[in-house]
Structure formats: structure tokens, C-alpha cells
C-alpha positions in Angstrom: -45.9 -61.5 -39.6 -42.2 -61.2 -39.2 -40.9 -60.2 -35.8 -38.7 -57.2 -35.3 -35.1 -58.0 -35.7 -33.3 -58.4 -32.4 -30.1 -56.3 -31.9 -26.8 -58.1 -32.1 -24.9 -59.2 -29.0 -22.2 -56.5 -29.6 -24.8 -53.7 -29.8 -26.5 -55.0 -26.6 -23.1 -55.0 -24.8 -22.2 -51.5 -26.0 -25.5 -50.0 -25.1 -25.8 -51.7 -21.8 -25.7 -49.4 -18.7 -24.0 -52.3 -16.8 -21.1 -52.3 -19.2 -20.5 -48.6 -18.9 -20.9 -48.7 -15.2 -18.2 -51.4 -14.9 -15.9 -49.4 -17.2 -16.3 -46.3 -15.1 -15.7 -48.3 -11.9 -12.5 -49.8 -13.3 -11.2 -46.4 -14.4 -11.9 -45.0 -10.9 -10.2 -47.9 -9.1 -7.2 -47.6 -11.5 -6.9 -43.9 -10.7 -7.1 -44.5 -7.0 -4.5 -47.2 -7.2 -2.2 -44.9 -9.2 -2.7 -42.0 -6.7 -2.0 -44.3 -3.7 0.9 -46.3 -4.9 2.3 -44.2 -7.8 4.9 -41.5 -7.6 8.0 -41.2 -5.4 6.0 -40.2 -2.3 3.2 -42.4 -1.0 -0.3 -40.8 -0.7 -0.6 -41.9 2.9 2.5 -39.8 3.9 0.9 -36.7 2.4 -2.5 -36.9 4.2 -1.3 -35.0 7.3 -0.9 -32.0 5.1 -4.3 -30.2 5.3 -4.1 -28.5 2.0 -3.3 -31.8 0.2 -6.0 -33.7 2.0 -8.6 -31.0 1.2 -7.6 -31.1 -2.5 -7.7 -34.9 -2.6 -11.3 -35.0 -1.1 -12.4 -32.4 -3.6 -10.9 -34.3 -6.5 -12.5 -37.6 -5.4 -16.0 -36.0 -5.0 -15.7 -34.3 -8.4 -14.6 -37.6 -10.1 -17.4 -39.6 -8.4 -20.0 -37.0 -9.4 -18.8 -37.0 -13.0 -18.9 -40.8 -13.2 -22.3 -40.9 -11.6 -23.6 -38.3 -14.1 -22.2 -40.4 -17.0 -24.0 -43.5 -15.7 -27.3 -41.6 -15.4 -26.8 -40.1 -18.9 -26.1 -43.5 -20.5 -29.1 -45.0 -18.7 -31.3 -42.2 -20.0 -30.1 -42.4 -23.6 -29.9 -46.2 -24.1 -31.9 -48.0 -21.4 -34.9 -45.9 -20.4 -38.2 -46.7 -22.1 -39.8 -43.5 -23.3 -43.3 -45.2 -23.3 -43.1 -46.0 -19.6 -42.3 -44.2 -16.4 -38.7 -45.1 -15.4 -38.6 -44.6 -11.6 -35.0 -45.8 -11.4 -33.9 -43.0 -13.8 -35.8 -40.4 -11.8 -34.2 -41.6 -8.5 -30.8 -41.4 -10.2 -31.4 -37.8 -11.2 -32.4 -36.9 -7.7 -29.3 -38.5 -6.2 -27.1 -36.8 -8.9 -28.6 -33.4 -8.0 -27.7 -34.1 -4.3 -24.1 -34.9 -5.2 -23.8 -31.8 -7.5 -24.9 -29.7 -4.5 -22.3 -31.3 -2.2 -19.5 -30.8 -4.9 -20.5 -27.2 -5.4 -20.2 -26.6 -1.6 -16.9 -28.3 -1.3 -15.3 -26.6 -4.4 -16.6 -23.2 -3.3 -15.2 -23.7 0.2 -11.9 -25.0 -1.1 -11.2 -22.2 -3.5 -12.7 -19.6 -1.2 -10.3 -20.5 1.7 -7.4 -20.7 -0.7 -8.0 -17.1 -1.7 -8.0 -16.0 1.9 -4.7 -17.7 2.7 -1.8 -15.3 3.5 0.6 -14.6 0.7 3.7 -14.1 2.9 5.1 -14.5 6.4 5.3 -11.6 8.9 9.0 -11.3 10.0 10.2 -9.2 12.9 14.0 -8.5 13.3 16.1 -6.9 16.0 19.9 -6.6 15.3 22.4 -5.1 17.8 26.2 -4.8 17.5 27.7 -6.4 20.6 31.4 -5.8 19.7 33.5 -4.7 16.8 32.9 -7.9 15.0 29.9 -9.6 16.6 26.2 -8.8 15.8 23.3 -10.3 17.9 20.2 -11.0 15.8 16.8 -11.9 17.1 14.0 -12.8 14.7 10.4 -14.0 14.9 8.0 -15.3 12.3 4.2 -14.9 12.6 1.8 -17.1 10.6 2.6 -20.0 8.3 3.2 -23.6 9.2 6.2 -24.7 11.3 9.0 -25.6 11.2 10.7 -22.5 9.8 14.0 -21.7 8.1 16.0 -18.5 8.2 18.6 -17.0 5.9 20.6 -14.0 7.2 22.3 -11.6 4.9 24.6 -8.8 6.1 24.7 -6.1 3.4 25.0 -8.2 0.3 26.7 -11.2 1.8 25.0 -14.3 3.2 26.4 -15.4 6.5 25.6 -19.1 6.3 25.6 -21.7 3.5 22.7 -23.6 5.0 19.5 -22.0 6.4 19.1 -21.8 10.2 16.1 -23.9 11.4 13.5 -23.1 14.0 10.6 -25.3 15.2 8.6 -22.4 16.7 9.5 -19.4 14.6 12.0 -17.8 17.1 15.6 -17.3 16.2 18.5 -15.9 18.3 22.1 -16.0 17.1 25.4 -14.1 16.9 27.2 -13.7 13.6 30.3 -12.0 12.3 29.2 -8.6 11.2 32.3 -6.5 10.9 31.6 -3.3 8.9 27.9 -4.2 8.2 25.2 -1.5 8.8 22.1 -3.5 8.0 20.8 -7.1 8.0 18.2 -8.9 5.9 16.4 -11.9 7.3 14.5 -14.2 4.9 12.2 -16.8 6.4 10.2 -19.7 4.9 7.8 -22.3 6.4 6.9 -25.9 5.7 4.7 -24.9 2.8 7.3 -22.7 1.2 5.5 -19.5 2.3 8.2 -16.7 2.5 8.8 -13.4 4.2 11.6 -10.9 4.3 12.6 -8.1 6.7 15.5 -5.6 6.4 16.6 -3.8 9.6 19.4 -1.4 10.5 22.0 -2.7 13.0 21.9 -0.8 16.3 25.4 -0.1 17.6 25.2 -0.6 21.3 28.9 -0.4 21.7 28.9 3.4 21.2 26.2 3.8 23.8 28.4 1.8 26.3 31.4 4.0 25.7 29.3 7.1 26.5 
């Protein structure tokens, strides 16, 4: 009786779960290396940013779960013996189910918190004319992530070429406001969240003359 023909070496390598596991691990390590050392800004410098770190953790968990699911799928298609109970495959499915639950929780929390994030800054402005040409402006920003930047516009003319910076959201300055009746203050934070407030200029010089 002739024995059943053995599969070729190439077919055994292609259908081996070990081969595909090694390929997936290499792809994951290459991606991690590209994320850490690639680009103009190193990954380590961006970790203090909570939004970036949260997105990175979500991405790593999703990639790991996809890779693990691929290994379990390959094992079930090419390695498992349908005539015998494969306990390793069953344990792999249980672990995969656990990771899918964790990924679902992380992704749900990530996108849920992103939807609740404020869409703009709350800006408060007080503008008073101190003299014929000088206007005192006080501004405050609520929300967002410091430091902040302010741009002041009197009527339709910007008063400074460069934004005014504030580490805590408070701004107090005097500018040349001859003839202006209203001021617009635009504020932005570290994450480029923006807010705008337009306010009438109170003329205190007239009250002093009375």
C-alpha cells in the first residue's frame, strides 16, 4: 500500500502558524519602530499630550488584537485537526474574546470622550478708553489647555503682528485705539482650540469730565 504523499516543504512553511506568527510580529515591530523614530517629531516628545497618548494606546491595542485574531484564524484553518479536540485553539479563542472586549471598551471611551470635548474657548473681554488714544483691554479665557495666544483687532485693524501670549489665560494690555468703538479678541490654546469675543469700548474719559 502506498503511503499518502507528504506535502512539500514550501507548502508546510506557507501553512505553518509559526511562519505567519513571525511575519505578524515583524510587521508590528516595524510599525512600532517607524512610529518611534520616524517623522520630524519623536514619539517620546508627544507622549505628554493626553489626546495623543490616548490615541496611541488605542491604536496599539487594536493592532495587537487584529494580529492575534489573524494568528487564531490561521491556526484554525491550517493547523487544527478536525478529528481531535484542539485545546490550544479553544484557549486562543477565549483570549481573543477577552482582548476584543478590552478594545471595545477603550475605543468606546476614546470616541465618547472626544465627542464631549468643548468645541471652542470661552472668552471674556473688558475694554475701556483711558485717554483719547489709549484703550485698556482685559481678557480672560476659560477652558482649553494653556498656554494661550491672543490677537486683538480694533474695528477691522489688527493691533499686533504677533499674537500676545499668556501662560494662565489672563491678558491685560494697553493699545492705541484712536477712533475705535469696538474691539475683537481672538484666543487659541495649545491644541488650537479657538474662541472669539467682540465687545464695545467703554469711554471712561467722558465720565471723568462730568
